[in-house]
N, C-alpha and C positions, 0 to 999 in steps of 0.2 A: 536270881529274883528280878532284875531289869526284865528279863523277858516277860516276866509274867505280869509288870507292870506296863509294857508296850502292849501285850496282849488285851490286858483292861483296857487301855487307850483305846484300841481298833475296836474293842467291842464297843466302846463310847460315841467312837467316830459313828459306826454303824447303827447306834441306836438311832442317833441324829440323824442320819440318811433316811432311816425306816420311818423316823416321825414325818420328818418333810415330804418324802413320798408318797405317805397317806395322805396328808393334808392337801397337796398337790393334786391327788388323783381324784380325791372326794369332792373337794369344791371347785364352786362354779364359777372361776375367776380365770379362766387360760386366756382370753380378748377379753378385752373391756373398750365398752365407747359412751359415747355421751350419755344416752339411753339403752341401755343394752350391755349387757355380759354373756358371755359363752363359755362353757366348760366342756368336758368329753361326755356329761350325761344330760345337759339341759339347756337350754338357751332360754335365758330371761329379756324381757321388754318391759317397759314400763305398765303395758297392759297384763301381763304376768309372764308367767313361766312354762315351755312346752318342752316334753320330754325328746332327746333327740332317741330314736329309735334304732335298734339293731335293722341292718339290711337296709335302712331308709334310703330312697333312690336319689334322694339331692346332691349333686356335685359335690356343695361344700361339707356335705358329711360322710362322703365316701369312703375315707381310710377311717373314721374315727372306731371302727372294731379293731383295727389294727393298732390302733393307738391307746387304744383301753386294756386291749390283749397283753402288749407290753408293757403297759404300766403295773398291771396286776402282776406280771409275772416279778418286774423289778422289785416291787414290794414284796412279793413272796419269797425270792432268793434273799432279801436283807432281811426279814423274820427269820427265814433258816440259819443264814448264818449268825445272827442272833443267839437263835435257841443253841445251834452247834457249839458255837464258841463259849457259852455258861455252861456246857457241857463237857467242854474240853477242859475250860479250867478247872471244873469239881474232879473229872477223872482222866487225868492226863494221856493213859496209856488208851485209852477209848478211843478217841477222836483227836486226831492230828491237827495244828492249825491249819495245816495244808488245803483240807475241806472246809474249813471256815474262810481260809481265803477265797477258795474257787467258786463260795456262793455269792460271797461280796464282789467279785468279779464278774460274775454273770448277772448280779443285779446291776451292779454299772452300765454294761453292755446292754441290758434291757432298757436302763434308763434312760442311754444316751440315743438309743432306737426310737424310744416313745417322743422324747423329747424334738428330736430331731425331724422326725416326721412329720409332726405338728408343727414344726418351725415353717417347713417347706410347704404347707398347706395354707398356710394362713397369712395373707398377702395383702389384707386389706389397708385403704390409707385413712380411714376413719378410723380405725378402735387402735390401742395398744396393749403392750403385753401386760397381763394382771400375775395378780401373785402366785398364785397356783403355777403358772406356768414358769415364775422362776424361782420357784420352792423347788420343783422336778428339775430344772436342771442343776440347782446346787446340790440335789441328792445324788446326781450324778459323779461328781468330782468327788465326795464323802463318800461314797459307797467304795470307788477307786482307791482312796487313802486307805480305808479300812483293811480294804484286801489286800494293799502292799503291807502297811502295817503287818498282817498277818503272815506274808509270806516271807518278811524279815524274823520276824518268832519261828517260822517254819526252818530256815537255815543255820539260825544262832542254835536254834534247838538240836540240829543236827551236827553242829559241830562240837558241842558241849559232849555228846554221846563219845 
């Protein structure tokens, strides 16, 4: 019974990680300044917003495709972890918690890559980190914690058999 509670807690932490990842990925406040903000998809200034196109040649946007890709993969892995986690709670013999843990760990890795690549590329003195960027960094340890919880469930379930 306690392992089922731990699995449910792992799913709850994974859900929070998923929501933070989605909000961080979709919103436009990765870097903010006095008169502008920049996200993964748009750059907004006082005069309006411009899309950041895939393959745009500006040095500032050069690696945004990589950041976007790993961000999308992180969110997809967290979503898959939630889906498989719910299925594993309903039908315990079909999908083990180790599968769910793998999805959460992969999501944590992809989230780490996404946020760290953006961190390495953003070094402007007139801007500050926005809430989208911070949510993405918070999603990383939450996904990692959810994965560790599911690993504990995996090994505790094997000990009970």
